[in-house]
C-alpha angles and dihedrals in degrees: 000000000000118000088236089064093061125090097226140151118276112276094226096095125042126185122238103172138359119210103193127187123183120193146148091049109185104219097199136004109050093354092225126166138192126226142185120197123186109196118196104211141183110227106208097189136002113289140177093190131051119194123201135165118263130159127182090353131117115218105210099182140357132191134177122210118189138170116332091022091281108161138178134180123232115265095202136017115201127184125210102196097184093059094030093236137136121209119209115201124199129195095223127047112257111228123232110270138172088225134018132152122235111194121193130184112201146156133221145162131259090227132197096232098098089242132099114356103347147162127240125207121225142156109237120239092213136013106301130219112286096245097055107120116239145176107205107312092338113102131188139229124183132223143143137252112185106162120136109003107338105098082089088066090062104038137356106265148145091268104193126111097238094050093085124177142155122265135214113191133189127172133186113223140157115290094243097052132081126237125203135184139163093284134042121278112269101184144356117207134175114271134187125303096009094310128127132228112226116198128191135209119265115274125231117259105292146146122277093242090065096056114105144170135174139177136187146106092317134168129174150204117222141201136162136235118254091225119071123239117198087350100311141069115270118245113236119190138181112208124200137163111276115292099027104072096103089061087062094065097092091052089046092051088054098040100060091046092048092051089055093044094052092044087057100044094042092045089225123103118238100275104219133069094239143022115212127181119196128195109219119196097215117036132160097207132030096263143328126231100220104170108264094352110064114187124208142188104248095248090055097056110021124075130171111206091207102039110023126095105254092231088073088065091073091045093052094044092049098044091047090052094044093054094044090052087060090061084079105018104052102006104047089032114024130192111259094232138000092262086076096050088128089070087068101035104032093051095043089051094052096043090044089061089044090056094048090050088051093051098037112026089164091066089068089211096175089069087052089049090056095049096041112024102033096041094046091049093047092049091058095037092054089068124092086228093062120109137216118273088246102046125186109249117188098170117039089214087072093060101088091076089057093062087095146112092290097057094039108028106025087041092054092042094056089045088054089049092049095044091052090050095049094031121255091257094055091044093053091047088057091047091051090052091048092051093048093049096050103031113152090006141081129269143184137225089260090057090057092047090050092054092046091047090052092049096046103033089232131113097248095176091058094062101028102045095085091048091056104035104033126074121243135007136254138261116212111219114204125209118186130216127166108294095353144062132213117217127194128184124214135157113275120226122178088222090058094223104106112168124221092250089053092052103060099104116105108201127201100239123191101217098205090200111191116188104155113056089198090059110080092200128081131208112277090213117129132203109237100167135056092262141003142174119236112205134200093034118168101234094199090074137357134146129189124213095031112218088358090275093148123075098234142085126246123217110201125187109267093252092052092049089053091048092051089052090053090049096048093128086070092056129088117234089255089052091052092050091049093048093052096042093047092049090050094048092046090052089055092050094046094242088115136007138262087230090062091049094049091048089053095045092051088067093063100070090113095048115134105183118102097215093049091050089048091056092046091053095043090052093047092045090055092050091048090050094052095047095037096114093060102081096200095048092041093054091043092053090046090054089046090053092047094052090046095055102027099091095041091049094051091046096052094046131190104282126090113222120218094236101040120118127251095254093054090058091049091049092050092056092046095049095044091051093048095045093048093050090046091058103262098162100203089053092047092049094049093045092051091047092053092044094053101036108028102026098139093047102044109138106267093235092051097051094092098050093041094046092048093049091046093051091047094052104021103067122198097343093058091043092051092047093052095042089052090049090056092073095048104039110120099189118103093231095038098093093048092050093048093050090050089052101044088061088072092076113136103214136062090232093058090042090056091047089052091049091050087051089054098045110021102039121065091229101093115066117230090242089063099043092106096050098074093039093054087059092047091049091051090051110086091206095057110029093090090051090050092054093046089050092050090052095046095043100032092129089054094045093046092043092055097043108029095079084082114032092199088066095046093046091050091048095051093048096048099039099048108035101081098077122110100196131102089210091058091048090053091046092052092048092047093048094055095040108115094013123115102258099165107142095031104039092106089050091053092054089050090051090051093050092047095049093047090051091050091048093051090049092050094049093048102043107027096094093042092051092051090049092051093047091052093047091052097046100253094118 
């Protein structure tokens, strides 16, 4: 994307250093603060106007001092709200200068929108410091979230990723609280009214979105790296509000090892003198990679060995690794512009999984990657309303909608595909060269390709360009003849109606052809044309896309799909997941049939792998959701699901054994939950018994399945019990699990009560608003009620969520995309027509595409599914 196509600040003034001082923080009331920022700038050419970014700030005074101590105050301060800019006008022309100082006095608000400099509500675990502000039993901590364009909410600045500078930060806070920033504390001096002024060392050159500070009633746990940095081990800390620090130990154990691991594989030592992780009670994303002070949603960094659901272990390990990867890939070397966001997020996602696999090989996380990351990315990328990995961004304010499954998960999936093609070792050697060449600067996708091409001796750009810059991904359609197969690539759309002009991309596709199950390797051959014939194929067994390394779907002839199902012992777990997921997606698009999918799935009753079972159940759940309004088909699919999981559920049992592995525990929870919701009476009886008689001592990893079963079958008493428990749960994951479970209510009245609980009470944090509604949307008995509520209470919903458009966009996409009715799609479109949808307009188009695809699938396959279910004794 050409620089001329970007809506950016004038290039006449460039920042060198920010000296930022924050004081007179009002801890209560309006939560205002005062600030002074002295920006050392390079004035490239004479100017009478300087434009910076500022949003929800008031600039009270501005003065420029240039060479010879000549200074002048601004004569006019103008705000351009739409572009979030402030224009400073001066009476005399300011001469070009290598260095000048622009000083601004301003005021702002520590808001409650989870963006900029903001406050987070929490209920303390122990008695807090006396100065902690509170309203009733709700207390507050304070932190920042600047990515992508919210540093401008905290101080006037040149808020673009390639306008890097150094930063000096000081903040005045109460004596009994703790302040943190990117760098270590350099001094603490007395402030006004018994407060203290905490100052921090100067940062390296970095982008504004990576600056951070926080203060509150914090405590920490600490460990040190095994490697030495500048002659000594690096301190690594996890900070929490008082009373929670012990739950940071698992993250800490991971963090110091990950810092060492990345320092080794990137051939560059971790660049800062400390690595702090901070748990933030209200957080719009999962975490944020601020250099040296990474901030996290509590469920992404805290884990209680006795009381947390074990599945959160993988989440914490992965998110910790992902954010630490950014300390190099994103922070040390930053994308030049937001259009290349994927360079940050795609890579950090892939290498985050790589680190977890390194630390916990028994977790088999690459199988989880295939069933979660790849399938989620392909689901979004199969919509017309998808976008390329590298997406043109003119206005940086558009970027929040691009923080999605394409940038993160498709980005990481194509990196996995490329790293497998080049070899992980070669790929990492190229990455190390890229980081070294562009350290403390900005880089582009082409810079990465150049480094990888140099390391591998291959023209990486030639075969990766279409994957990055073109929308969508291919399906390979296989045609069999004796001794050979024909393969043809075409763009895959979930609606199955790709037009010729949408099918012009010719992808480089690594075929990963596996013909000998004893041979661990697969053919390195790639498809580089629209179609090709592969000869001398052993017809007894072959499988394309070995281990699901390629980002594409494969459409086999029905007989071959059935044969692969019968030969599943020859397939890797990743192969099984790919086979099931592809069959399910191709049934939705009409390229294959639900009958073929169900015939394949029937063969997996004896499966033992957690990730494979997870894919089986996700695929079946989607089918059951789409056909839910047809009572005969719905009951038949419920019976099908029950017979599929019954034996495995009874075999795995309810009790956790001391020596069993992590994945067995995960599988137990998955199977119990599925069996209970499919009507397995012994499971329902046991779940209800435990819910009513042993509620406080339910095994942490069985809370979700037991709660969901109890809500489904227990009516108002169970609902009331769990809703009451929401307020009193003390586990970090407890609220999330309860919200996921309450969405299983079986009546419109309880659904409305639950929605009121989410939007009209102050109990459910804004960051969690989508969690309960995802469950209601997935529930066929309540999704209509959810949509009617959103329409009736749109002002309330929008009012609660629109302070942070990331939250509103996420809510709209997750709450409205489960319908399978053209009438509903039209109703949704009609409702939002004429409304201001900036910030979630892309999400609405994705909802529309998804619902239309679901409706087409339902219309096409409903009768055939019923026929198959009858023929096979499920109806």
